[in-house]
VOMI-367504 format. One line per 4 residues: number of its first residue (from 1); their letters; for each residue x, y, z of C-alpha. Coordinates in pm, 1 decimal, padded with zeros to 6 digits, always signed. Each point is the difference from the previous one (the first is absolute). Layout:
N
NUM> A> X,Y,Z | ...
// end
This chain:
510
1> MLCG> +02145.7,-02991.9,-06654.4 | -00124.2,-00333.1,-00132.0 | +00111.1,-00172.1,+00320.8 | -00187.5,+00261.7,+00201.0
5> ALSV> -00317.6,-00040.0,-00203.4 | +00007.7,-00379.1,+00024.0 | +00060.3,+00020.3,+00376.1 | -00343.6,+00159.4,+00045.4
9> LALA> -00147.3,-00344.0,-00078.6 | +00119.0,-00109.1,+00346.9 | -00257.6,+00233.8,+00158.8 | -00377.2,-00019.8,+00032.8
13> PFNA> -00216.0,-00091.7,-00179.2 | +00246.0,-00224.3,-00190.8 | +00221.7,-00120.2,+00290.0 | +00234.3,-00176.2,-00246.5
17> FPVL> +00302.6,+00036.9,+00230.5 | +00220.1,-00258.6,-00185.5 | +00050.4,+00263.4,-00272.4 | +00244.9,+00167.4,+00238.2
21> FVTF> +00234.4,-00299.1,-00039.3 | +00045.9,+00133.1,-00354.8 | -00001.2,+00376.4,+00050.6 | +00206.5,+00046.6,+00318.1
25> PVLV> +00305.2,-00200.1,-00120.1 | +00015.1,+00229.7,-00302.9 | +00032.0,+00293.7,+00239.9 | +00299.7,-00165.5,+00166.9
29> WLID> +00168.1,-00055.1,-00336.5 | -00065.6,+00359.7,-00103.8 | +00165.7,+00126.0,+00319.1 | +00285.9,-00245.4,-00064.7
33> GAGG> +00052.7,+00174.4,-00332.7 | -00044.2,+00356.3,+00124.8 | +00330.0,+00161.0,-00095.3 | +00128.9,+00346.4,-00066.7
37> RYGG> +00097.1,+00274.9,+00241.5 | -00030.0,-00007.3,+00378.5 | +00009.6,-00377.7,+00020.2 | -00310.7,-00043.1,-00212.8
41> VPAA> -00226.8,+00158.3,+00261.8 | -00167.2,+00247.4,-00243.3 | -00054.7,-00278.9,-00253.8 | -00155.1,-00223.1,+00266.9
45> ALTG> -00223.3,+00287.0,+00113.5 | -00120.5,+00052.1,-00355.9 | -00075.9,-00371.6,-00027.7 | -00203.3,+00026.0,+00320.7
49> YWFG> -00185.4,+00303.3,-00129.8 | -00110.8,-00171.5,-00321.0 | -00099.0,-00312.7,+00190.7 | -00207.2,+00216.2,+00236.6
53> LGYF> -00169.9,+00180.5,-00287.1 | -00087.1,-00331.6,-00160.8 | -00137.3,-00126.0,+00333.1 | -00200.7,+00302.1,+00109.6
57> VPGL> -00167.1,+00108.5,-00325.6 | -00196.0,-00326.0,-00056.9 | -00031.3,-00049.2,+00375.0 | -00162.6,+00340.9,+00054.8
61> YWIG> -00164.8,+00075.7,-00336.1 | -00341.2,-00010.0,+00171.5 | +00069.4,+00332.8,+00171.9 | -00090.2,+00157.2,-00332.7
65> YAFF> -00363.7,-00108.6,+00044.5 | -00040.8,+00251.8,+00283.2 | +00069.4,+00290.8,-00234.4 | -00301.3,-00090.0,-00215.7
69> VEAD> -00252.8,+00027.4,+00285.1 | -00015.6,+00371.3,-00088.7 | +00159.8,-00026.0,-00339.9 | -00071.6,+00360.0,-00096.9
73> VFAW> +00215.8,+00119.1,+00290.5 | +00265.9,-00266.1,+00050.3 | +00034.6,-00218.6,-00312.6 | +00291.3,+00204.8,-00133.9
77> LTPF> +00202.5,-00100.7,+00308.2 | -00028.6,-00373.6,-00072.8 | +00338.2,-00039.1,-00178.1 | +00173.6,+00188.3,+00282.3
81> AVLG> -00151.7,-00233.7,+00259.4 | +00046.2,-00326.7,-00189.8 | +00360.9,+00083.5,-00089.5 | +00096.0,+00262.4,+00257.8
85> LPAY> -00061.3,-00203.7,+00316.0 | +00191.9,-00303.0,-00135.7 | +00280.0,+00234.4,-00109.5 | +00025.6,+00123.0,+00360.1
89> LSIF> -00027.0,-00345.4,+00159.8 | +00268.9,-00135.1,-00232.6 | +00250.0,+00228.5,+00171.9 | -00017.6,-00234.9,+00298.3
93> TAIG> +00076.8,-00310.5,-00205.6 | +00290.7,+00194.7,-00151.2 | +00126.9,+00071.0,+00353.3 | -00033.8,-00368.3,+00087.4
97> FALA> +00200.0,-00111.4,-00304.7 | +00268.4,+00263.4,+00060.0 | +00040.9,-00110.2,+00361.0 | +00012.9,-00362.7,-00110.7
101> RLLW> +00281.9,+00081.6,-00243.6 | +00197.2,+00160.8,+00284.1 | -00030.3,-00329.8,+00191.3 | +00046.0,-00222.1,-00305.3
105> TKNA> +00211.9,-00315.2,+00003.5 | +00074.2,-00274.4,-00249.8 | -00167.3,-00292.6,+00170.4 | -00340.2,-00089.5,+00143.3
109> TRVL> +00024.9,+00263.2,+00274.7 | -00090.7,+00262.8,-00259.7 | -00353.9,-00138.0,+00010.9 | -00014.5,+00095.0,+00369.3
113> ALAA> +00143.2,+00340.7,-00087.2 | -00284.0,+00056.2,-00248.6 | -00261.0,-00125.2,+00248.4 | +00124.8,+00229.0,+00276.6
117> SLTI> +00034.4,+00302.5,-00229.0 | -00343.8,-00031.9,-00158.7 | -00159.8,-00053.3,+00342.2 | +00160.6,+00324.4,+00119.6
121> SEWL> -00117.1,+00189.8,-00308.8 | -00350.9,-00149.5,+00023.7 | -00017.7,+00104.8,+00365.8 | +00100.9,+00351.4,-00105.9
125> RGHA> -00272.2,-00003.4,-00266.8 | -00248.0,-00093.2,+00270.0 | +00096.8,+00296.4,+00219.3 | +00137.9,+00288.0,-00209.5
129> LTGF> -00237.6,+00293.0,-00064.9 | -00282.8,-00171.4,+00196.9 | +00090.7,-00333.4,-00164.3 | -00151.6,-00220.5,-00269.1
133> PWNA> +00090.1,-00368.3,+00055.3 | -00254.8,-00123.4,-00254.1 | +00104.8,-00325.5,-00172.5 | +00309.5,-00048.0,+00215.6
137> FGYA> +00188.7,-00307.1,-00121.0 | -00093.4,-00194.8,+00313.8 | -00360.1,-00030.0,-00120.1 | +00117.5,-00251.9,-00260.6
141> LSEP> -00006.0,-00259.1,+00281.4 | -00352.1,+00081.3,+00119.8 | -00134.0,-00298.1,-00199.4 | -00025.7,-00288.9,+00058.8
145> LPLA> -00120.3,+00065.1,+00352.9 | +00248.3,-00231.7,+00180.3 | +00292.1,+00204.3,-00138.4 | -00160.1,+00323.2,+00121.8
149> QTAS> +00003.0,-00120.9,+00362.1 | +00368.8,+00092.3,+00029.2 | -00118.7,+00362.7,+00012.7 | -00117.8,-00070.6,+00356.0
153> LIGL> +00370.4,-00029.4,+00090.6 | +00177.6,+00260.9,-00212.0 | -00265.3,+00229.4,-00149.2 | -00009.0,+00146.8,-00349.8
157> WGMT> +00360.9,+00120.9,-00004.4 | +00132.0,-00336.7,+00109.3 | -00212.1,-00161.0,-00270.9 | +00154.2,+00244.3,-00249.4
161> FLTV> +00349.7,-00111.6,+00098.9 | -00090.5,-00368.0,-00038.0 | -00178.7,+00060.8,-00332.1 | +00304.2,+00160.9,-00161.1
165> AIFA> +00246.3,-00250.1,+00148.5 | -00203.7,-00305.2,-00099.6 | -00091.4,+00099.0,-00353.0 | +00337.5,+00154.9,-00091.6
169> SPAT> +00189.3,-00312.7,+00109.0 | -00005.8,-00180.2,-00341.3 | +00236.3,+00270.5,-00126.0 | +00285.8,-00193.4,+00162.3
173> LIDR> -00051.7,-00296.3,-00234.5 | +00224.1,+00166.1,-00261.5 | +00278.0,+00084.3,+00246.7 | +00342.0,-00141.2,-00078.9
177> TPDR> +00102.5,-00229.8,+00283.8 | +00260.7,-00280.2,+00024.6 | -00280.8,-00234.5,+00104.9 | -00322.5,+00045.8,-00199.6
181> RLAW> -00197.4,-00135.7,+00291.9 | +00081.4,+00318.2,+00192.6 | -00201.3,+00203.1,-00251.1 | -00311.5,-00185.0,+00112.1
185> RAPA> +00033.4,+00083.6,+00368.9 | -00186.0,+00333.5,-00009.9 | -00302.1,-00117.2,-00206.3 | -00016.3,-00322.4,+00200.6
189> AAIA> -00003.2,+00200.4,+00323.1 | -00272.2,+00224.9,-00146.1 | -00221.7,-00295.0,-00090.6 | +00059.5,-00150.6,+00344.0
193> LLIV> -00099.5,+00330.4,+00161.0 | -00322.4,+00011.5,-00203.4 | -00080.0,-00353.8,+00112.1 | +00068.5,+00088.3,+00364.9
197> MGIF> -00221.6,+00308.9,-00031.3 | -00277.0,-00213.3,-00148.3 | +00026.6,-00260.7,+00277.2 | +00005.3,+00268.3,+00268.8
201> GAIR> -00305.5,+00163.8,-00155.5 | -00192.3,-00325.0,-00031.9 | +00068.3,-00087.6,+00364.6 | -00096.1,+00349.1,+00114.1
205> LSLH> -00325.5,-00013.5,-00194.2 | -00084.7,-00340.0,+00148.9 | +00070.9,+00121.8,+00354.5 | -00226.3,+00305.1,-00035.5
209> PTTM> -00338.5,-00094.8,-00145.8 | -00245.5,+00283.3,-00046.6 | -00199.0,+00081.8,+00312.7 | -00271.0,+00262.1,+00036.8
213> VAGA> -00080.6,+00270.4,+00253.3 | -00313.2,-00111.6,+00181.5 | -00305.0,+00208.4,-00082.7 | +00171.7,+00231.5,-00252.7
217> KLRL> -00184.9,-00010.5,-00333.8 | +00125.8,+00214.3,-00286.9 | -00186.7,+00143.6,-00295.3 | +00209.9,+00181.2,-00262.1
221> MQPN> -00180.0,+00219.8,-00251.5 | +00166.0,+00043.1,-00342.2 | -00201.5,+00258.4,-00197.5 | +00210.3,+00010.0,-00320.4
225> LQQD> -00074.4,+00371.6,-00037.2 | +00145.8,+00200.3,-00283.7 | +00250.2,+00259.8,+00113.0 | -00204.8,+00292.7,-00132.6
229> AKFN> -00283.9,-00098.3,+00236.4 | +00229.7,-00038.2,+00300.3 | +00114.2,+00362.1,-00026.1 | -00321.9,+00163.5,-00117.1
233> YAAK> -00214.1,+00159.2,+00272.3 | -00300.6,-00003.4,-00232.5 | +00014.2,-00380.9,+00016.3 | -00050.5,+00004.2,+00379.4
237> AEVM> -00348.5,-00151.8,+00000.9 | +00090.6,-00258.8,-00264.6 | +00309.4,-00110.0,+00192.7 | -00181.5,-00033.1,+00332.3
241> KKYL> -00288.1,-00189.2,-00158.0 | +00238.1,-00250.3,-00156.7 | +00203.0,-00047.4,+00319.1 | -00306.1,-00055.0,+00215.8
245> ALSD> -00168.3,-00241.3,-00241.1 | +00316.8,-00197.5,-00067.0 | +00092.1,-00022.5,+00368.3 | -00337.3,-00153.2,+00084.5
249> RASG> -00009.9,-00236.0,-00297.4 | -00063.0,-00366.0,+00081.7 | +00300.2,-00217.5,-00083.5 | -00192.0,-00328.4,-00002.8
253> PQST> -00327.4,-00173.5,+00086.2 | +00070.0,+00016.9,+00374.4 | +00140.4,+00353.1,-00003.2 | -00172.6,+00286.5,+00180.9
257> GVRD> +00223.8,+00267.4,-00151.7 | +00197.4,+00231.8,+00224.4 | -00158.0,-00157.0,+00308.2 | +00231.2,-00297.2,-00058.7
261> ATIL> +00305.1,+00219.2,+00068.0 | +00149.9,+00157.1,+00308.7 | +00249.9,+00203.5,-00205.4 | -00096.9,+00165.2,-00329.6
265> IWPE> +00294.0,+00139.3,-00201.4 | -00010.7,+00256.1,-00281.0 | +00304.4,+00099.7,-00212.3 | +00232.0,+00301.3,-00002.0
269> SAFP> -00136.2,+00351.9,-00061.0 | -00342.9,-00149.5,-00036.5 | -00198.1,+00324.7,-00033.0 | +00012.3,+00308.9,-00224.2
273> FFLT> -00063.4,+00212.2,+00311.5 | +00108.7,+00046.9,+00362.4 | -00190.6,-00284.1,+00164.8 | -00034.3,+00138.9,+00351.8
277> REPD> -00116.7,+00337.6,-00137.0 | -00297.8,-00162.6,-00174.3 | -00259.3,-00080.6,+00270.9 | -00229.2,-00176.7,-00245.4
281> AMAQ> +00277.9,-00237.5,-00105.3 | +00087.9,-00075.1,+00362.9 | -00368.5,-00062.1,+00072.6 | -00022.3,-00243.2,-00293.2
285> IAEL> +00300.9,-00189.5,+00133.6 | -00153.7,-00017.2,+00347.7 | -00321.6,-00131.3,-00153.1 | +00192.8,-00263.4,-00196.4
289> LPKG> +00205.4,-00136.4,+00289.2 | -00177.4,-00236.6,+00238.5 | +00094.5,+00009.7,+00366.7 | +00331.2,-00174.1,+00056.3
293> TVLI> +00133.6,+00083.6,-00349.5 | +00264.4,+00264.7,-00068.7 | +00112.9,+00157.8,-00326.7 | +00364.4,+00051.2,-00095.2
297> TGSV> +00014.8,+00236.4,-00296.2 | +00234.0,+00227.7,-00183.7 | -00091.8,+00364.8,-00039.4 | +00155.9,+00335.3,-00065.5
301> RAPD> +00001.2,+00188.6,+00332.9 | -00012.5,+00374.6,+00045.6 | +00246.1,+00146.8,+00251.9 | -00133.6,+00144.0,+00323.6
305> LPRG> -00046.3,+00367.8,-00079.6 | -00217.9,+00276.4,+00143.2 | -00349.9,+00004.7,-00147.8 | -00016.0,+00199.0,-00322.0
309> TPIT> +00368.3,-00048.4,-00086.4 | +00045.4,-00110.5,-00364.2 | +00127.0,-00359.3,-00032.3 | +00293.1,-00008.2,-00240.3
313> RAYN> +00174.6,-00321.2,+00110.1 | -00107.8,-00333.2,+00147.2 | +00112.2,-00333.2,+00144.1 | -00034.7,-00339.7,-00164.7
317> SIYT> -00147.3,-00190.9,+00292.6 | -00159.9,-00314.1,+00139.0 | -00303.4,+00023.4,+00229.8 | -00139.6,-00260.7,+00234.5
321> IDHD> -00373.5,+00072.8,+00038.1 | -00235.5,-00163.5,+00249.6 | -00355.1,-00118.1,-00070.0 | -00143.5,+00326.6,+00137.6
325> GSVL> +00206.3,+00213.7,-00238.5 | +00260.4,+00108.0,+00255.6 | +00365.8,+00013.3,-00103.4 | +00205.2,-00236.2,+00216.8
329> AVYD> +00346.4,+00061.1,-00146.7 | +00182.0,+00177.3,-00283.5 | +00331.1,-00066.9,-00171.5 | +00159.5,+00251.9,-00239.8
333> KLHL> +00226.9,-00131.7,-00274.9 | +00366.1,+00059.8,+00078.8 | +00174.0,-00102.9,-00320.1 | -00144.8,+00209.4,-00281.4
337> VPFG> +00050.0,-00079.3,-00369.1 | +00228.2,+00248.0,-00180.9 | -00176.8,+00164.0,-00297.4 | -00318.4,-00185.0,+00096.4
341> EFLP> -00073.5,+00155.8,+00339.9 | +00263.9,+00271.2,+00016.5 | +00259.3,+00169.2,-00219.4 | +00363.8,+00030.1,+00095.1
345> YQNL> +00061.4,+00371.5,+00058.0 | -00377.6,+00040.7,+00002.4 | -00022.9,+00381.5,-00003.7 | +00251.7,+00043.1,-00281.4
349> MEKL> -00155.0,-00274.1,-00212.9 | -00348.9,+00147.5,+00041.5 | +00127.7,+00343.6,-00101.9 | +00133.1,-00162.4,-00315.4
353> GFEQ> -00346.3,-00140.9,-00071.3 | +00047.3,-00360.6,+00112.2 | -00240.9,-00195.0,+00219.4 | -00007.0,-00355.0,+00138.3
357> LTRV> -00236.8,-00262.0,-00136.4 | -00247.1,+00036.7,+00287.6 | -00020.8,+00374.6,-00073.1 | -00000.5,+00101.6,+00368.2
361> RGGF> +00160.4,+00342.5,-00008.0 | +00283.2,+00018.3,+00248.2 | +00016.8,-00380.3,+00012.6 | -00129.9,-00235.3,+00264.1
365> IPGT> +00110.4,+00048.9,+00359.0 | +00213.2,-00288.2,+00133.7 | -00099.2,-00161.4,+00327.1 | +00230.1,+00021.9,+00299.6
369> VRHA> +00009.9,-00348.3,+00154.1 | -00089.5,-00357.1,-00093.2 | -00222.1,-00157.9,+00263.4 | -00220.2,-00305.1,+00026.3
373> LPVP> -00371.5,+00047.5,-00057.5 | -00224.6,-00137.9,+00276.2 | -00268.8,-00223.2,-00152.4 | -00286.5,-00120.4,+00224.6
377> GAPP> -00029.9,-00377.6,-00009.6 | +00345.1,-00049.9,-00153.8 | +00367.0,+00062.5,+00081.3 | +00144.2,+00346.7,-00076.5
381> ALPL> +00086.2,+00046.8,-00368.9 | +00311.8,+00147.3,-00161.2 | -00132.0,+00246.9,-00264.1 | +00183.3,+00026.5,-00331.9
385> ICYE> -00145.7,+00220.0,-00272.2 | +00077.2,-00090.4,-00361.1 | +00373.5,-00019.6,-00070.5 | +00095.5,+00024.8,+00366.9
389> AIFP> -00020.5,-00380.5,-00020.5 | +00310.0,-00016.1,-00222.7 | +00228.8,+00125.4,+00277.8 | +00139.5,-00282.1,+00216.0
393> GEVA> +00057.5,+00030.8,+00371.0 | -00293.9,+00226.2,+00092.9 | -00032.1,-00169.5,+00340.2 | +00309.4,-00220.2,+00003.3
397> GRDE> +00199.2,+00029.1,+00321.0 | -00267.0,+00207.4,+00179.2 | -00168.4,-00079.0,+00328.0 | -00352.3,+00072.4,-00123.5
401> RPGW> -00127.4,-00296.9,-00199.5 | -00338.9,+00007.0,-00173.5 | -00208.7,-00309.3,-00067.8 | -00041.2,+00052.1,-00376.3
405> IVNL> +00074.7,+00232.5,-00291.1 | -00278.3,+00190.2,-00174.0 | +00109.0,+00133.2,-00339.2 | -00243.3,+00232.2,-00178.4
409> TNDG> +00095.6,+00086.9,-00354.9 | -00129.9,+00137.3,-00328.3 | +00170.2,-00183.3,-00282.9 | -00263.4,+00130.2,-00240.1
413> WFGI> +00260.0,+00251.5,-00118.9 | +00186.2,-00275.0,-00182.9 | -00263.0,-00183.8,-00201.2 | +00024.4,-00366.7,-00090.4
417> STGP> +00378.4,-00028.0,+00016.2 | +00279.2,-00171.1,+00190.4 | +00015.9,+00283.6,+00255.9 | -00279.5,-00115.9,+00235.3
421> YQHL> +00139.4,-00355.8,+00002.3 | +00344.6,+00129.9,+00091.6 | -00158.5,+00212.1,+00273.8 | -00179.0,-00301.3,+00146.6
425> EQAR> +00318.0,-00210.2,-00009.5 | +00191.1,+00266.0,+00190.9 | -00274.0,+00046.4,+00259.6 | -00010.3,-00377.3,+00051.9
429> MRAI> +00372.5,+00001.6,+00076.6 | -00071.2,+00232.2,+00296.3 | -00230.7,-00267.2,+00144.8 | +00270.9,-00267.0,-00027.2
433> ELGL> +00272.1,+00227.1,+00138.2 | -00198.2,+00095.9,+00308.3 | -00214.1,-00307.7,+00061.4 | -00315.1,+00210.9,-00026.9
437> PLVR> -00310.1,-00064.8,-00212.2 | -00068.2,+00251.9,-00275.0 | -00346.5,+00126.7,-00092.8 | +00012.2,+00199.0,-00321.7
441> SANT> -00293.4,+00200.3,-00133.6 | +00045.4,+00151.1,-00346.0 | -00231.2,+00211.7,-00209.6 | +00040.9,-00226.7,-00299.0
445> GVSA> +00213.4,-00294.9,+00112.9 | +00174.2,-00190.2,+00107.4 | -00182.0,-00012.4,+00335.9 | +00110.5,-00291.5,+00215.0
449> VIDP> +00017.8,-00156.9,+00344.6 | +00343.0,-00154.6,+00057.9 | +00116.1,-00195.0,+00303.2 | +00332.4,+00071.3,+00180.3
453> MGRT> +00178.8,-00263.9,-00208.1 | -00102.0,+00163.9,-00328.3 | -00281.4,-00242.5,-00088.1 | -00289.3,+00165.6,-00184.0
457> IASL> -00318.9,-00085.3,+00190.4 | -00232.4,+00188.1,-00235.1 | +00033.8,+00257.9,-00276.9 | -00185.3,+00210.8,-00256.3
461> GLGV> +00162.9,+00039.1,-00339.1 | +00112.4,+00309.4,-00183.7 | -00279.6,+00196.4,-00165.6 | -00273.6,-00183.7,+00190.3
465> EGIL> -00287.6,+00160.0,+00193.1 | -00110.5,-00194.4,+00302.8 | +00028.4,-00083.4,+00367.0 | +00229.0,-00243.2,+00176.6
469> DASL> -00099.6,-00176.4,+00321.4 | +00265.3,-00171.0,+00211.3 | +00110.1,-00062.7,+00354.8 | +00297.5,+00194.6,+00137.5
473> PAAI> +00313.5,-00218.4,+00019.6 | +00187.1,+00007.3,+00330.9 | +00357.8,+00122.5,+00031.2 | +00284.9,-00233.7,+00087.6
477> PPTI> +00279.8,+00079.2,+00250.3 | +00239.0,+00274.1,-00117.6 | +00242.9,-00116.3,-00267.9 | +00375.2,+00051.3,+00026.6
481> YARV> -00034.0,+00285.2,-00247.7 | -00278.9,+00155.7,+00207.1 | +00229.4,-00010.4,+00304.2 | +00331.2,+00122.5,-00142.0
485> GDIP> -00084.1,+00162.5,-00332.8 | +00274.0,+00030.0,-00262.7 | +00290.1,-00114.2,+00220.2 | +00022.8,-00347.7,-00165.5
489> AAML> -00002.2,+00160.7,-00345.9 | +00275.1,+00242.8,+00105.6 | +00205.6,-00295.3,+00123.2 | -00037.4,-00173.9,-00336.6
493> VALG> +00112.8,+00312.6,-00184.7 | +00293.1,+00049.7,+00237.3 | +00104.9,-00362.6,-00050.2 | -00011.9,+00038.9,-00378.1
497> VIVA> +00210.4,+00316.8,+00011.9 | +00256.0,-00149.5,+00240.7 | +00046.4,-00315.5,-00207.6 | +00042.1,+00201.6,-00321.0
501> VRRR> +00239.7,+00252.3,+00155.6 | +00216.5,-00271.8,+00157.6 | +00024.8,-00183.4,-00331.5 | +00077.2,+00322.3,-00186.7
505> VAKR> +00270.9,+00106.6,+00246.8 | +00153.7,-00346.3,+00007.1 | +00025.3,-00018.6,-00381.8 | +00069.2,+00374.2,-00051.5
509> YP> -00246.9,+00034.8,-00285.4 | +00031.6,+00327.9,-00193.9
// end
């Protein structure tokens, strides 16, 4: 558990990845000593479970903030969320450790066995029951930026394999070998690999300086609204007044407000009402936008129903709106948040008196297809709403390639905590993987414009109200990961398993 808790320091906002050189070797030694029945597999699984619990509780404590937005309704659920979700996620680390024990050897190849096994279990965590790959181990190498460039080759799961293999390698220093120099081979190879990754990243960064899309000027509005205002229809006028005033605020002596921008961007679920069913709000937007400027905004969207039909469910959507108030395109969120936007076994849970945090009875309706949003004056944009940005491979290996990623989010649920910084780090990894710039608009931070190499061009901090003006970075040619997806990562895992199995069979380990 202590090793798990300390390992969180490798993630944002701390990014102290060398701590893993201390914590991961301990995991190897604990699996070495896993004895008892069934070849020590149950003991290794239990070790993995406690490590996972130690990793996920401090890594995800900020989820508890969301239950105090409406404390009178949800506060009592805080312990279940802060402990229950980590207790579930730790099952996957237990699976990874158990699988590693099945492949275990008595030399340095056991490090590859652990790397392959944990990559498999982390992939499962990212896909099972809609998936939750938050804080995957591969994010430990997202800083410094040169190291993160390897994600353009092998993606998050390949980075997870390398992270475990590199940082677990010092465990071999205590191995008994006829020649003590042999014990240094694995850590020496790990250090050499880190150096190669750094050199590759530095060269890649130098070969791809930031370039901008001609004529595309962004303005991101970060309102820093309290959650009770965002979901209160009575606050409609107050919300619109703030959005309109903030969007047209001058950012400097030479600024002319929104007229400086060709693309104005507002965050996720921006309004406490159905935007397109409020003609006065649409008219205010049309009045705000000068000719040649479009608005990209989040909004809850009512389904298309016959007039007079009660609206009981809705979509979490992104609209592109032209200067005359016409809707140019709509995207409906595909990957909904369990317990936030829907309940597993929704009907049964509601009968038992439960409801999700957004309090939309029946849950949000998932979209049907991910598609690029056409944006006048700019390349098409890949829309990702909130935590959709934590899922790698959204467009990897597909023919359709957008020109940039637009990520609208509302991290106001999680207060001033590590959560929004982790979210930003994971979204930035998507830019590096795909070679696409990322434009991220958050209700309360961190809003940012990031180029396709992961460089932050401009940003607004957590808990800050303001606007952010920037040019739109241009995409680079598709990366290897964008072309072939997780194939390189699968090859790494297969190699690790093959090496471990061959060694185990050759030595006939029990």
